[in-house]
PQR file with spaces between the fields and no chain letter, atoms N, CA, C, O and H, PARSE charges and radii, in Angstrom:
ATOM       1  N    MET     1     -26.465   21.834   -5.611 -0.4000 1.5000
ATOM       2  CA   MET     1     -25.860   20.005   -6.255 -0.0000 2.0000
ATOM       3  C    MET     1     -25.260   19.860   -5.242  0.5500 1.7000
ATOM       4  O    MET     1     -24.413   20.656   -4.838 -0.5500 1.4000
ATOM       5  N    ASN     2     -25.690   18.540   -4.510 -0.4000 1.5000
ATOM       6  CA   ASN     2     -25.230   17.773   -3.726 -0.0000 2.0000
ATOM       7  C    ASN     2     -23.877   17.397   -4.329  0.5500 1.7000
ATOM       8  O    ASN     2     -23.722   17.449   -5.549 -0.5500 1.4000
ATOM       9  H    ASN     2     -26.379   17.893   -4.839  0.4000 1.0000
ATOM      10  N    LYS     3     -22.536   16.881   -3.211 -0.4000 1.5000
ATOM      11  CA   LYS     3     -21.664   15.881   -3.888 -0.0000 2.0000
ATOM      12  C    LYS     3     -21.216   14.886   -3.200  0.5500 1.7000
ATOM      13  O    LYS     3     -20.628   15.049   -2.131 -0.5500 1.4000
ATOM      14  H    LYS     3     -22.662   16.838   -2.219  0.4000 1.0000
ATOM      15  N    LYS     4     -21.454   13.665   -3.762 -0.4000 1.5000
ATOM      16  CA   LYS     4     -21.313   12.613   -2.701 -0.0000 2.0000
ATOM      17  C    LYS     4     -20.274   12.462   -2.314  0.5500 1.7000
ATOM      18  O    LYS     4     -19.451   12.753   -3.182 -0.5500 1.4000
ATOM      19  H    LYS     4     -21.932   13.532   -4.630  0.4000 1.0000
ATOM      20  N    THR     5     -19.587   11.950   -0.878 -0.4000 1.5000
ATOM      21  CA   THR     5     -18.390   12.050   -0.872 -0.0000 2.0000
ATOM      22  C    THR     5     -18.132   10.361   -0.841  0.5500 1.7000
ATOM      23  O    THR     5     -19.159    9.814   -0.439 -0.5500 1.4000
ATOM      24  H    THR     5     -20.255   11.714   -0.173  0.4000 1.0000
ATOM      25  N    THR     6     -17.336    9.642   -1.070 -0.4000 1.5000
ATOM      26  CA   THR     6     -16.493    8.546   -0.975 -0.0000 2.0000
ATOM      27  C    THR     6     -15.472    8.127   -0.109  0.5500 1.7000
ATOM      28  O    THR     6     -14.506    8.722    0.370 -0.5500 1.4000
ATOM      29  H    THR     6     -16.502   10.086   -1.396  0.4000 1.0000
ATOM      30  N    THR     7     -15.845    7.091   -0.017 -0.4000 1.5000
ATOM      31  CA   THR     7     -15.222    6.898    2.216 -0.0000 2.0000
ATOM      32  C    THR     7     -14.669    5.654    2.006  0.5500 1.7000
ATOM      33  O    THR     7     -15.455    4.851    1.502 -0.5500 1.4000
ATOM      34  H    THR     7     -16.629    6.607   -0.406  0.4000 1.0000
ATOM      35  N    VAL     8     -13.780    5.326    2.190 -0.4000 1.5000
ATOM      36  CA   VAL     8     -13.000    3.786    2.264 -0.0000 2.0000
ATOM      37  C    VAL     8     -12.307    3.352    3.293  0.5500 1.7000
ATOM      38  O    VAL     8     -11.515    4.264    3.531 -0.5500 1.4000
ATOM      39  H    VAL     8     -13.142    5.978    2.599  0.4000 1.0000
ATOM      40  N    ASP     9     -12.138    2.518    4.030 -0.4000 1.5000
ATOM      41  CA   ASP     9     -11.391    1.739    5.129 -0.0000 2.0000
ATOM      42  C    ASP     9      -9.664    1.846    5.050  0.5500 1.7000
ATOM      43  O    ASP     9      -9.022    1.247    4.187 -0.5500 1.4000
ATOM      44  H    ASP     9     -12.782    1.777    3.837  0.4000 1.0000
ATOM      45  N    CYS    10      -9.279    2.379    5.698 -0.4000 1.5000
ATOM      46  CA   CYS    10      -8.020    2.734    5.690 -0.0000 2.0000
ATOM      47  C    CYS    10      -7.100    0.997    5.819  0.5500 1.7000
ATOM      48  O    CYS    10      -7.179    0.060    6.614 -0.5500 1.4000
ATOM      49  H    CYS    10      -9.800    2.865    6.399  0.4000 1.0000
ATOM      50  N    PRO    11      -6.323    1.256    4.648 -0.5600 1.5000
ATOM      51  CA   PRO    11      -5.963   -0.577    4.751  0.2800 2.0000
ATOM      52  C    PRO    11      -5.093   -1.223    5.907  0.5500 1.7000
ATOM      53  O    PRO    11      -4.810   -2.394    6.163 -0.5500 1.4000
ATOM      54  N    HIS    12      -4.756    0.067    6.548 -0.4000 1.5000
ATOM      55  CA   HIS    12      -3.994   -1.022    7.551 -0.0000 2.0000
ATOM      56  C    HIS    12      -4.884   -1.041    9.448  0.5500 1.7000
ATOM      57  O    HIS    12      -4.792   -1.907   10.318 -0.5500 1.4000
ATOM      58  H    HIS    12      -4.986    1.018    6.339  0.4000 1.0000
ATOM      59  N    CYS    13      -5.579    0.140    9.457 -0.4000 1.5000
ATOM      60  CA   CYS    13      -6.147    0.447   10.593 -0.0000 2.0000
ATOM      61  C    CYS    13      -7.481    0.213   10.654  0.5500 1.7000
ATOM      62  O    CYS    13      -8.066    0.089   11.730 -0.5500 1.4000
ATOM      63  H    CYS    13      -5.654    0.843    8.750  0.4000 1.0000
ATOM      64  N    LYS    14      -8.029    0.141    9.575 -0.4000 1.5000
ATOM      65  CA   LYS    14      -9.769    0.119    8.693 -0.0000 2.0000
ATOM      66  C    LYS    14     -10.644    1.370    8.984  0.5500 1.7000
ATOM      67  O    LYS    14     -11.787    1.393    8.529 -0.5500 1.4000
ATOM      68  H    LYS    14      -7.554    0.242    8.701  0.4000 1.0000
ATOM      69  N    LYS    15     -10.141    2.479    9.764 -0.4000 1.5000
ATOM      70  CA   LYS    15     -11.007    3.586    9.743 -0.0000 2.0000
ATOM      71  C    LYS    15     -11.707    4.261    8.704  0.5500 1.7000
ATOM      72  O    LYS    15     -10.959    4.600    7.788 -0.5500 1.4000
ATOM      73  H    LYS    15      -9.212    2.460   10.134  0.4000 1.0000
ATOM      74  N    LEU    16     -12.366    4.427    8.622 -0.4000 1.5000
ATOM      75  CA   LEU    16     -13.295    5.200    7.449 -0.0000 2.0000
ATOM      76  C    LEU    16     -12.499    6.628    7.188  0.5500 1.7000
ATOM      77  O    LEU    16     -12.090    7.405    8.050 -0.5500 1.4000
ATOM      78  H    LEU    16     -12.974    4.152    9.367  0.4000 1.0000
ATOM      79  N    VAL    17     -12.420    6.723    6.054 -0.4000 1.5000
ATOM      80  CA   VAL    17     -11.439    8.004    5.504 -0.0000 2.0000
ATOM      81  C    VAL    17     -11.978    8.075    4.600  0.5500 1.7000
ATOM      82  O    VAL    17     -12.305    7.064    3.978 -0.5500 1.4000
ATOM      83  H    VAL    17     -12.753    6.092    5.354  0.4000 1.0000
ATOM      84  N    GLU    18     -12.301    9.439    4.151 -0.4000 1.5000
ATOM      85  CA   GLU    18     -12.712   10.305    2.947 -0.0000 2.0000
ATOM      86  C    GLU    18     -12.123   10.231    1.855  0.5500 1.7000
ATOM      87  O    GLU    18     -11.434   11.236    2.027 -0.5500 1.4000
ATOM      88  H    GLU    18     -12.035   10.260    4.656  0.4000 1.0000
ATOM      89  N    TRP    19     -11.675    9.698    0.394 -0.4000 1.5000
ATOM      90  CA   TRP    19     -11.359    9.965   -0.731 -0.0000 2.0000
ATOM      91  C    TRP    19     -11.270   10.817   -1.074  0.5500 1.7000
ATOM      92  O    TRP    19     -11.923   10.834   -2.118 -0.5500 1.4000
ATOM      93  H    TRP    19     -12.235    8.881    0.254  0.4000 1.0000
ATOM      94  N    THR    20     -10.599   12.231   -0.817 -0.4000 1.5000
ATOM      95  CA   THR    20     -10.718   13.114   -1.697 -0.0000 2.0000
ATOM      96  C    THR    20      -9.230   14.153   -1.488  0.5500 1.7000
ATOM      97  O    THR    20      -8.480   14.015   -0.522 -0.5500 1.4000
ATOM      98  H    THR    20     -10.069   12.217    0.031  0.4000 1.0000
ATOM      99  N    GLU    21      -8.956   15.406   -2.832 -0.4000 1.5000
ATOM     100  CA   GLU    21      -7.725   15.651   -2.926 -0.0000 2.0000
ATOM     101  C    GLU    21      -7.070   15.636   -1.899  0.5500 1.7000
ATOM     102  O    GLU    21      -5.993   15.063   -1.734 -0.5500 1.4000
ATOM     103  H    GLU    21      -9.565   15.519   -3.617  0.4000 1.0000
ATOM     104  N    GLU    22      -8.115   16.730   -0.559 -0.4000 1.5000
ATOM     105  CA   GLU    22      -7.608   17.361    0.179 -0.0000 2.0000
ATOM     106  C    GLU    22      -6.818   16.205    1.705  0.5500 1.7000
ATOM     107  O    GLU    22      -6.440   16.410    2.858 -0.5500 1.4000
ATOM     108  H    GLU    22      -8.990   17.195   -0.693  0.4000 1.0000
ATOM     109  N    ASN    23      -6.911   15.113    0.842 -0.4000 1.5000
ATOM     110  CA   ASN    23      -6.270   13.994    1.812 -0.0000 2.0000
ATOM     111  C    ASN    23      -5.112   13.279    1.517  0.5500 1.7000
ATOM     112  O    ASN    23      -5.010   12.177    0.979 -0.5500 1.4000
ATOM     113  H    ASN    23      -7.219   14.946   -0.095  0.4000 1.0000
ATOM     114  N    THR    24      -4.552   13.770    1.785 -0.4000 1.5000
ATOM     115  CA   THR    24      -3.044   13.395    0.776 -0.0000 2.0000
ATOM     116  C    THR    24      -1.986   12.001    1.246  0.5500 1.7000
ATOM     117  O    THR    24      -0.825   11.752    0.924 -0.5500 1.4000
ATOM     118  H    THR    24      -4.634   14.666    2.222  0.4000 1.0000
ATOM     119  N    TYR    25      -2.963   11.255    2.143 -0.4000 1.5000
ATOM     120  CA   TYR    25      -2.626   10.220    2.331 -0.0000 2.0000
ATOM     121  C    TYR    25      -3.643    8.874    1.975  0.5500 1.7000
ATOM     122  O    TYR    25      -3.425    7.717    2.334 -0.5500 1.4000
ATOM     123  H    TYR    25      -3.906   11.457    2.405  0.4000 1.0000
ATOM     124  N    ARG    26      -4.779    9.346    1.189 -0.4000 1.5000
ATOM     125  CA   ARG    26      -5.457    8.263    0.745 -0.0000 2.0000
ATOM     126  C    ARG    26      -4.813    7.188   -0.034  0.5500 1.7000
ATOM     127  O    ARG    26      -4.082    7.301   -1.018 -0.5500 1.4000
ATOM     128  H    ARG    26      -4.955   10.286    0.897  0.4000 1.0000
ATOM     129  N    PRO    27      -5.194    6.172    0.550 -0.5600 1.5000
ATOM     130  CA   PRO    27      -6.377    5.505    1.047  0.2800 2.0000
ATOM     131  C    PRO    27      -5.842    5.317    2.334  0.5500 1.7000
ATOM     132  O    PRO    27      -6.611    4.531    2.888 -0.5500 1.4000
ATOM     133  N    PHE    28      -4.564    5.742    3.419 -0.4000 1.5000
ATOM     134  CA   PHE    28      -4.343    5.619    4.386 -0.0000 2.0000
ATOM     135  C    PHE    28      -5.437    6.846    5.089  0.5500 1.7000
ATOM     136  O    PHE    28      -6.096    7.665    4.448 -0.5500 1.4000
ATOM     137  H    PHE    28      -3.940    6.381    2.970  0.4000 1.0000
ATOM     138  N    CYS    29      -5.405    6.728    6.138 -0.4000 1.5000
ATOM     139  CA   CYS    29      -6.147    8.282    7.305 -0.0000 2.0000
ATOM     140  C    CYS    29      -4.588    8.566    7.791  0.5500 1.7000
ATOM     141  O    CYS    29      -4.708    9.785    7.911 -0.5500 1.4000
ATOM     142  H    CYS    29      -4.870    6.063    6.658  0.4000 1.0000
ATOM     143  N    SER    30      -3.737    8.405    8.016 -0.4000 1.5000
ATOM     144  CA   SER    30      -2.415    9.359    8.665 -0.0000 2.0000
ATOM     145  C    SER    30      -1.107    8.955    7.833  0.5500 1.7000
ATOM     146  O    SER    30      -1.093    7.885    7.225 -0.5500 1.4000
ATOM     147  H    SER    30      -3.640    7.415    7.918  0.4000 1.0000
ATOM     148  N    LYS    31      -0.485    9.445    7.821 -0.4000 1.5000
ATOM     149  CA   LYS    31       1.231    9.555    7.136 -0.0000 2.0000
ATOM     150  C    LYS    31       1.561    8.577    8.562  0.5500 1.7000
ATOM     151  O    LYS    31       2.763    8.833    8.629 -0.5500 1.4000
ATOM     152  H    LYS    31      -0.496   10.314    8.315  0.4000 1.0000
ATOM     153  N    ARG    32       1.361    7.834    9.491 -0.4000 1.5000
ATOM     154  CA   ARG    32       1.727    6.843   10.213 -0.0000 2.0000
ATOM     155  C    ARG    32       0.843    5.349    9.310  0.5500 1.7000
ATOM     156  O    ARG    32       1.548    4.367    9.540 -0.5500 1.4000
ATOM     157  H    ARG    32       0.384    7.626    9.436  0.4000 1.0000
ATOM     158  N    CYS    33      -0.132    5.015    8.611 -0.4000 1.5000
ATOM     159  CA   CYS    33      -0.682    4.138    8.834 -0.0000 2.0000
ATOM     160  C    CYS    33       0.137    3.608    7.217  0.5500 1.7000
ATOM     161  O    CYS    33       0.385    2.466    6.832 -0.5500 1.4000
ATOM     162  H    CYS    33      -0.705    5.813    8.424  0.4000 1.0000
ATOM     163  N    LYS    34       0.458    5.251    6.384 -0.4000 1.5000
ATOM     164  CA   LYS    34       1.018    4.999    5.315 -0.0000 2.0000
ATOM     165  C    LYS    34       2.162    4.079    5.517  0.5500 1.7000
ATOM     166  O    LYS    34       2.464    3.047    4.916 -0.5500 1.4000
ATOM     167  H    LYS    34       0.257    6.179    6.697  0.4000 1.0000
ATOM     168  N    LEU    35       2.817    4.795    6.662 -0.4000 1.5000
ATOM     169  CA   LEU    35       4.649    4.089    6.751 -0.0000 2.0000
ATOM     170  C    LEU    35       4.629    2.940    7.096  0.5500 1.7000
ATOM     171  O    LEU    35       5.241    1.984    6.620 -0.5500 1.4000
ATOM     172  H    LEU    35       2.572    5.633    7.150  0.4000 1.0000
ATOM     173  N    ILE    36       3.718    3.001    8.188 -0.4000 1.5000
ATOM     174  CA   ILE    36       3.820    1.147    8.482 -0.0000 2.0000
ATOM     175  C    ILE    36       3.623    0.148    7.170  0.5500 1.7000
ATOM     176  O    ILE    36       4.394   -0.798    7.009 -0.5500 1.4000
ATOM     177  H    ILE    36       3.221    3.778    8.575  0.4000 1.0000
ATOM     178  N    ASP    37       2.685    0.383    6.366 -0.4000 1.5000
ATOM     179  CA   ASP    37       2.155   -0.278    5.613 -0.0000 2.0000
ATOM     180  C    ASP    37       3.654   -0.205    4.344  0.5500 1.7000
ATOM     181  O    ASP    37       4.059   -1.147    3.663 -0.5500 1.4000
ATOM     182  H    ASP    37       2.058    1.151    6.496  0.4000 1.0000
ATOM     183  N    PHE    38       4.027    0.764    4.363 -0.4000 1.5000
ATOM     184  CA   PHE    38       5.382    0.806    3.606 -0.0000 2.0000
ATOM     185  C    PHE    38       6.424   -0.304    3.948  0.5500 1.7000
ATOM     186  O    PHE    38       6.846   -1.144    3.152 -0.5500 1.4000
ATOM     187  H    PHE    38       3.699    1.530    4.916  0.4000 1.0000
ATOM     188  N    GLY    39       6.784   -0.167    5.315 -0.4000 1.5000
ATOM     189  CA   GLY    39       7.559   -0.584    6.179 -0.0000 2.0000
ATOM     190  C    GLY    39       7.113   -2.509    5.751  0.5500 1.7000
ATOM     191  O    GLY    39       7.946   -3.319    5.343 -0.5500 1.4000
ATOM     192  H    GLY    39       6.441    0.514    5.961  0.4000 1.0000
ATOM     193  N    GLU    40       5.989   -2.739    5.940 -0.4000 1.5000
ATOM     194  CA   GLU    40       5.364   -3.986    5.636 -0.0000 2.0000
ATOM     195  C    GLU    40       5.793   -4.644    4.187  0.5500 1.7000
ATOM     196  O    GLU    40       6.123   -5.826    4.098 -0.5500 1.4000
ATOM     197  H    GLU    40       5.312   -2.081    6.271  0.4000 1.0000
ATOM     198  N    TRP    41       5.756   -3.882    3.235 -0.4000 1.5000
ATOM     199  CA   TRP    41       6.171   -3.972    1.545 -0.0000 2.0000
ATOM     200  C    TRP    41       7.743   -4.155    1.862  0.5500 1.7000
ATOM     201  O    TRP    41       8.263   -5.226    1.548 -0.5500 1.4000
ATOM     202  H    TRP    41       5.487   -2.921    3.307  0.4000 1.0000
ATOM     203  N    ALA    42       8.530   -3.130    2.482 -0.4000 1.5000
ATOM     204  CA   ALA    42       9.864   -2.905    2.385 -0.0000 2.0000
ATOM     205  C    ALA    42      10.298   -4.487    2.979  0.5500 1.7000
ATOM     206  O    ALA    42      10.540   -5.397    2.186 -0.5500 1.4000
ATOM     207  H    ALA    42       8.108   -2.260    2.737  0.4000 1.0000
ATOM     208  N    SER    43      10.339   -4.614    3.966 -0.4000 1.5000
ATOM     209  CA   SER    43      10.548   -6.028    5.012 -0.0000 2.0000
ATOM     210  C    SER    43       9.998   -7.280    4.201  0.5500 1.7000
ATOM     211  O    SER    43      10.308   -8.421    4.542 -0.5500 1.4000
ATOM     212  H    SER    43      10.142   -3.875    4.610  0.4000 1.0000
ATOM     213  N    GLU    44       9.222   -7.041    3.183 -0.4000 1.5000
ATOM     214  CA   GLU    44       8.335   -8.657    2.451 -0.0000 2.0000
ATOM     215  C    GLU    44       7.765   -9.629    3.104  0.5500 1.7000
ATOM     216  O    GLU    44       7.717  -10.858    3.048 -0.5500 1.4000
ATOM     217  H    GLU    44       8.970   -6.114    2.906  0.4000 1.0000
ATOM     218  N    ARG    45       7.074   -8.228    4.149 -0.4000 1.5000
ATOM     219  CA   ARG    45       5.717   -9.355    5.076 -0.0000 2.0000
ATOM     220  C    ARG    45       4.657   -8.830    4.467  0.5500 1.7000
ATOM     221  O    ARG    45       3.748   -8.974    5.285 -0.5500 1.4000
ATOM     222  H    ARG    45       7.113   -7.230    4.194  0.4000 1.0000
ATOM     223  N    ASN    46       4.269   -8.356    3.609 -0.4000 1.5000
ATOM     224  CA   ASN    46       3.300   -7.868    2.099 -0.0000 2.0000
ATOM     225  C    ASN    46       4.318   -9.000    1.497  0.5500 1.7000
ATOM     226  O    ASN    46       5.312   -9.520    2.004 -0.5500 1.4000
ATOM     227  H    ASN    46       5.008   -8.238    2.945  0.4000 1.0000
ATOM     228  N    SER    47       3.441   -9.261   -0.294 -0.4000 1.5000
ATOM     229  CA   SER    47       4.097   -9.353   -1.612 -0.0000 2.0000
ATOM     230  C    SER    47       2.847   -9.724   -2.045  0.5500 1.7000
ATOM     231  O    SER    47       1.706   -9.802   -1.590 -0.5500 1.4000
ATOM     232  H    SER    47       2.633   -8.839   -0.706  0.4000 1.0000
ATOM     233  N    ILE    48       3.613   -9.990   -3.389 -0.4000 1.5000
ATOM     234  CA   ILE    48       2.180  -10.568   -4.395 -0.0000 2.0000
ATOM     235  C    ILE    48       2.619  -11.363   -4.952  0.5500 1.7000
ATOM     236  O    ILE    48       3.670  -11.348   -5.592 -0.5500 1.4000
ATOM     237  H    ILE    48       4.540   -9.926   -3.759  0.4000 1.0000
ATOM     238  N    PRO    49       1.432  -12.706   -4.708 -0.5600 1.5000
ATOM     239  CA   PRO    49       1.870  -14.186   -5.247  0.2800 2.0000
ATOM     240  C    PRO    49       2.391  -14.410   -6.685  0.5500 1.7000
ATOM     241  O    PRO    49       2.271  -13.387   -7.359 -0.5500 1.4000
ATOM     242  N    GLY    50       2.776  -15.149   -7.155 -0.4000 1.5000
ATOM     243  CA   GLY    50       3.454  -15.326   -8.418 -0.0000 2.0000
ATOM     244  C    GLY    50       5.075  -15.031   -8.586  0.5500 1.7000
ATOM     245  O    GLY    50       5.818  -14.398   -7.835 -0.5500 1.4000
ATOM     246  H    GLY    50       2.874  -15.980   -6.607  0.4000 1.0000
ATOM     247  N    LYS    51       5.374  -15.732   -9.873 -0.4000 1.5000
ATOM     248  CA   LYS    51       6.731  -15.792  -10.210 -0.0000 2.0000
ATOM     249  C    LYS    51       7.343  -15.008  -10.215  0.5500 1.7000
ATOM     250  O    LYS    51       6.767  -13.985  -10.584 -0.5500 1.4000
ATOM     251  H    LYS    51       4.770  -16.245  -10.483  0.4000 1.0000
ATOM     252  N    SER    52       8.969  -14.808   -9.828 -0.4000 1.5000
ATOM     253  CA   SER    52       9.214  -13.283  -10.092 -0.0000 2.0000
ATOM     254  C    SER    52       9.937  -12.880  -11.008  0.5500 1.7000
ATOM     255  O    SER    52      10.833  -13.505  -11.576 -0.5500 1.4000
ATOM     256  H    SER    52       9.437  -15.639   -9.528  0.4000 1.0000
ATOM     257  N    VAL    53       9.402  -11.285  -11.284 -0.4000 1.5000
ATOM     258  CA   VAL    53       9.823  -11.359  -12.843 -0.0000 2.0000
ATOM     259  C    VAL    53      11.255  -11.301  -12.764  0.5500 1.7000
ATOM     260  O    VAL    53      11.808  -11.789  -13.750 -0.5500 1.4000
ATOM     261  H    VAL    53       8.674  -10.777  -10.823  0.4000 1.0000
ATOM     262  N    TYR    54      12.351  -10.644  -11.483 -0.4000 1.5000
ATOM     263  CA   TYR    54      13.471  -10.251  -11.454 -0.0000 2.0000
ATOM     264  C    TYR    54      14.329  -11.711  -11.204  0.5500 1.7000
ATOM     265  O    TYR    54      14.159  -12.168  -10.074 -0.5500 1.4000
ATOM     266  H    TYR    54      11.902  -10.248  -10.682  0.4000 1.0000
ATOM     267  N    PRO    55      14.933  -12.245  -11.804 -0.5600 1.5000
ATOM     268  CA   PRO    55      16.027  -13.695  -11.536  0.2800 2.0000
ATOM     269  C    PRO    55      17.156  -13.278  -10.273  0.5500 1.7000
ATOM     270  O    PRO    55      17.753  -12.208  -10.146 -0.5500 1.4000
ATOM     271  N    ALA    56      17.226  -14.458   -9.428 -0.4000 1.5000
ATOM     272  CA   ALA    56      17.751  -14.301   -7.814 -0.0000 2.0000
ATOM     273  C    ALA    56      19.414  -13.565   -8.643  0.5500 1.7000
ATOM     274  O    ALA    56      19.577  -13.512   -9.863 -0.5500 1.4000
ATOM     275  H    ALA    56      16.741  -15.327   -9.531  0.4000 1.0000
ATOM     276  N    ILE    57      20.249  -13.175   -7.797 -0.4000 1.5000
ATOM     277  CA   ILE    57      21.136  -12.756   -7.761 -0.0000 2.0000
ATOM     278  C    ILE    57      21.899  -14.217   -8.092  0.5500 1.7000
ATOM     279  O    ILE    57      22.506  -14.268   -9.162 -0.5500 1.4000
ATOM     280  H    ILE    57      20.117  -13.218   -6.807  0.4000 1.0000
ATOM     281  N    GLU    58      21.901  -15.616   -7.079 -0.4000 1.5000
ATOM     282  CA   GLU    58      22.477  -16.054   -7.628 -0.0000 2.0000
ATOM     283  C    GLU    58      21.955  -17.245   -8.754  0.5500 1.7000
ATOM     284  O    GLU    58      22.312  -18.411   -8.918 -0.5500 1.4000
ATOM     285  H    GLU    58      21.407  -15.575   -6.210  0.4000 1.0000
ATOM     286  N    ASP    59      21.350  -16.736   -9.167 -0.4000 1.5000
ATOM     287  CA   ASP    59      20.595  -17.869  -10.900 -0.0000 2.0000
ATOM     288  C    ASP    59      21.988  -16.675  -11.813  0.5500 1.7000
ATOM     289  O    ASP    59      22.735  -17.197  -12.641 -0.5500 1.4000
ATOM     290  H    ASP    59      21.059  -15.788   -9.034  0.4000 1.0000
ATOM     291  N    GLU    60      22.076  -15.602  -11.582 -0.4000 1.5000
ATOM     292  CA   GLU    60      23.189  -14.983  -12.844 -0.0000 2.0000
ATOM     293  C    GLU    60      24.562  -15.330  -12.660  0.5500 1.7000
ATOM     294  O    GLU    60      25.418  -14.985  -13.475 -0.5500 1.4000
ATOM     295  H    GLU    60      21.469  -15.178  -10.910  0.4000 1.0000
ATOM     296  N    TYR    61      24.899  -16.201  -11.316 -0.4000 1.5000
ATOM     297  CA   TYR    61      26.298  -16.539  -11.516 -0.0000 2.0000
ATOM     298  C    TYR    61      26.411  -17.822  -11.692  0.5500 1.7000
ATOM     299  O    TYR    61      27.563  -18.232  -11.834 -0.5500 1.4000
ATOM     300  H    TYR    61      24.204  -16.482  -10.655  0.4000 1.0000
ATOM     301  N    ASP    62      25.191  -18.919  -11.739 -0.4000 1.5000
ATOM     302  CA   ASP    62      25.257  -20.442  -12.222 -0.0000 2.0000
ATOM     303  C    ASP    62      25.101  -20.465  -13.923  0.5500 1.7000
ATOM     304  O    ASP    62      24.718  -21.502  -14.465 -0.5500 1.4000
ATOM     305  H    ASP    62      24.255  -18.587  -11.623  0.4000 1.0000
ATOM     306  N    GLN    63      25.407  -19.323  -14.677 -0.4000 1.5000
ATOM     307  CA   GLN    63      25.275  -20.003  -15.845 -0.0000 2.0000
ATOM     308  C    GLN    63      27.096  -20.125  -15.977  0.5500 1.7000
ATOM     309  O    GLN    63      27.609  -20.700  -16.938 -0.5500 1.4000
ATOM     310  H    GLN    63      25.718  -18.481  -14.236  0.4000 1.0000
């Protein structure tokens, strides 16, 4: 039986990546791309639009 392999684009460098259990960095192609993406989220260059779930620290002191 032929097993079809799913491929996706690495979110960072757009290289084709096989979506398999052996690829521990999926959907990324490498540890480097995974860490670069994590850094972008940690530095808030990436974000999900919408109202914050948590109030700002300054708001807690205004009460």
